[in-house]
C-alpha positions, 0 to 999 in steps of 0.5 A: 903783626910782629913788625909792631913789636919792633917798630910802629911804621917803616921807611926803607931806604928804597922808598917803601913806607909802612904805615903807622898803626894809627895812620891805617885806618884813615889811609884806607878811607882816603883811598877807599880801599873798602869800596874798590878792594874789599877784603884788602887793607892798604899798609903802606905804599912805594912813595911813587904812587903804589900801595902795598896791601895785605889780604885780610886773613892772609900773609901775602903781600900785594901791591897795586897802582893807587890810581887804579885799585882794581882787583885785576891789577894787584900783583903779588909782591912777596909771601910774607911781610918778612920776605918783603923786608928781609929777603928782598931788603924792603924792595918793592916789585918796581925796585927789583925789576 
């Protein structure tokens, strides 16, 4: 991931928080991501109860309510982490609506 060459974790002005690399595994265990959303990895959150996810093997960024964690409720947030951070200025779906 290119981001790790610049920063280990990130907090955007609006609430987007990307986890530090060493915290990703624990956060995914805490929220049982592998059980509810196989093939997805939580990489952060919106500081308001929405998980920021990536699907293994893909660049797309997804969002889902942490209280639901169901694949049918996942929404595409951005085509890539670069699009989310640069083109959308780190704004999550809630902030863009």
